[in-house]
C-alpha positions in Angstrom: 61.3 -81.1 -1.5 57.4 -81.1 -1.7 57.6 -80.1 -5.8 59.5 -84.0 -5.7 57.0 -86.0 -3.8 56.1 -89.4 -5.3 59.7 -89.5 -6.6 62.9 -91.5 -5.9 64.9 -89.2 -3.6 67.9 -90.6 -5.6 66.7 -89.5 -8.8 65.9 -86.1 -7.9 69.0 -85.6 -6.0 71.5 -86.9 -8.8 69.4 -86.2 -12.1 66.6 -83.6 -11.5 68.1 -81.2 -9.1 71.7 -81.2 -11.0 69.4 -80.9 -14.5 67.8 -78.1 -13.1 71.0 -76.5 -12.2 72.4 -76.9 -15.5 69.8 -75.6 -17.4 69.4 -72.4 -14.8 73.2 -72.0 -15.6 72.8 -72.1 -19.3 70.2 -69.5 -19.1 71.5 -67.1 -16.7 75.0 -67.2 -18.5 73.6 -66.6 -21.9 71.7 -63.5 -20.8 75.0 -62.6 -18.9 76.9 -62.6 -22.2 74.0 -60.9 -24.3 73.9 -58.2 -21.6 77.3 -57.7 -21.9 77.0 -57.3 -25.7 73.9 -54.6 -25.1 75.9 -53.1 -23.2 79.0 -52.3 -25.4 76.1 -51.2 -27.9 75.3 -48.6 -25.3 71.4 -50.1 -25.2 69.9 -48.3 -22.1 66.6 -50.6 -22.3 67.5 -54.2 -22.9 71.1 -54.4 -21.0 68.9 -53.7 -17.7 66.1 -56.0 -18.7 68.6 -58.9 -19.2 70.7 -58.1 -16.2 67.4 -58.4 -13.9 66.4 -61.7 -15.5 70.1 -62.9 -15.2 70.5 -62.4 -11.4 67.1 -63.6 -11.0 67.7 -67.1 -12.6 71.2 -67.3 -11.0 69.7 -67.2 -7.5 67.3 -69.7 -8.4 70.5 -71.7 -9.3 72.8 -70.8 -6.4 70.0 -71.6 -4.0 69.8 -75.2 -5.4 73.6 -75.9 -5.1 73.7 -74.5 -1.5 70.8 -76.7 -0.4 72.6 -79.6 -1.7 76.5 -79.2 -0.8 76.9 -83.0 -0.5 75.9 -83.7 -4.2 78.7 -83.3 -6.5 76.5 -83.6 -9.4 75.6 -80.0 -8.7 79.0 -78.8 -9.1 79.5 -80.3 -12.2 76.1 -79.3 -13.5 76.9 -75.8 -12.1 80.2 -75.7 -14.0 79.0 -77.3 -16.9 76.0 -75.0 -17.7 78.1 -71.8 -16.8 80.6 -73.3 -20.0 77.6 -74.2 -22.3 76.1 -70.7 -21.4 78.9 -68.8 -22.8 79.2 -70.8 -25.9 75.3 -70.3 -26.4 75.4 -66.7 -25.8 78.3 -65.9 -28.1 76.2 -68.2 -30.7 73.1 -66.1 -30.4 75.2 -63.1 -30.8 77.1 -64.0 -33.7 73.6 -65.0 -35.3 72.2 -61.9 -34.1 74.6 -59.5 -35.7 74.1 -56.5 -33.7 75.2 -53.3 -34.3 77.9 -52.0 -36.9 81.4 -52.4 -37.6 84.1 -50.2 -39.2 86.0 -52.0 -42.5 89.3 -50.6 -43.4 91.0 -52.0 -46.9 94.4 -51.0 -48.1 95.4 -52.1 -51.3 98.7 -51.6 -53.3 97.3 -51.2 -56.8 94.0 -49.6 -58.1 91.1 -50.4 -56.2 88.5 -49.0 -58.7 86.8 -52.0 -59.8 86.5 -53.0 -55.8 85.0 -49.6 -55.3 82.5 -49.8 -58.1 81.7 -53.4 -56.9 81.0 -52.1 -53.6 79.0 -49.1 -54.4 77.2 -51.1 -56.8 76.0 -53.0 -54.1 74.9 -50.3 -52.2 77.7 -49.7 -49.9 79.3 -46.0 -48.8 82.4 -45.7 -48.6 85.3 -43.2 -48.5 88.5 -43.6 -50.7 92.1 -41.7 -50.5 95.3 -42.1 -51.5 97.8 -42.5 -48.6 101.7 -43.5 -48.2 102.9 -46.5 -46.7 106.3 -47.8 -45.6 106.6 -49.2 -48.9 104.8 -46.4 -51.1 101.4 -45.5 -52.3 98.7 -47.3 -51.4 94.7 -47.1 -51.7 92.8 -46.8 -48.3 89.3 -47.7 -48.3 86.7 -47.0 -45.2 83.3 -48.2 -44.8 80.6 -48.5 -41.8 78.5 -51.7 -42.6 75.9 -53.5 -40.6 77.5 -56.5 -38.9 74.8 -58.6 -40.6 76.4 -57.1 -43.9 79.9 -58.1 -42.9 79.8 -61.4 -45.0 79.0 -60.1 -48.1 81.3 -57.1 -48.0 84.4 -59.6 -47.2 83.7 -62.2 -49.9 83.7 -59.2 -52.1 86.9 -57.8 -51.0 88.1 -61.3 -51.4 87.0 -61.4 -55.0 88.4 -58.2 -56.1 91.4 -57.9 -54.0 92.3 -61.2 -52.7 95.7 -59.6 -51.4 94.5 -56.6 -50.0 94.5 -56.0 -46.1 91.5 -55.2 -43.9 90.5 -55.0 -40.6 87.5 -54.7 -38.7 85.9 -53.1 -35.4 82.7 -52.8 -33.7 81.5 -49.4 -33.8 79.4 -48.3 -31.0 77.6 -45.1 -32.4 77.6 -43.5 -35.9 77.0 -40.2 -37.0 74.0 -39.5 -39.3 75.3 -36.7 -40.7 75.6 -36.5 -44.2 77.6 -34.5 -47.1 77.3 -34.0 -50.7 79.8 -35.8 -52.6 81.3 -34.6 -56.3 78.2 -36.3 -58.0 75.3 -34.6 -56.0 74.7 -37.9 -54.0 75.2 -38.2 -50.2 77.5 -39.9 -48.3 78.2 -40.8 -44.6 80.3 -38.2 -42.7 82.9 -40.9 -41.0 86.5 -38.4 -41.2 85.8 -37.3 -37.7 86.6 -41.0 -36.9 89.6 -41.3 -38.8 91.7 -38.4 -38.7 93.8 -39.4 -41.3 96.3 -37.3 -43.3 95.8 -37.5 -47.3 99.1 -38.7 -48.9 100.7 -36.8 -51.9 
């Protein structure tokens, strides 16, 4: 290849080309992983842009593989780049902490201290009494940004270590608010949870 004039062909075939394939695969798979995340969030701008770059880089990588079919190092570089790209893409997504999640907490005993602590930290939540198979329980619902999730879990474990909680991704959240008993405003999330209040 003209790009590698003056370099030992063996080094080009067994080192440089596999390294380029490896790096290209890392980049395109990482972009692909992030693209899927943005699609799940309903992003109509970033996802197509990432898709364009992903396919462009993929074409460069597959072209090098097809031109070096007798070079098994290219195959290993392709596979290793794919695996590394998946890992790196997920790590980046975790660091970015995109979007929001809904946290559901179920406790058997009183959750007043937990509610006060979460409210004191500025988290909006909805609490209600309900009935489980073993009697009355307290249910808490919160919608928080993913970057704040770690703090919320720490608070739950600190105040209610035996509480059951679950976490789900939320694609979109209504911005409507309703006044509470104290004249403040809180997020209206009832339409997302059609639960019946216990007696």
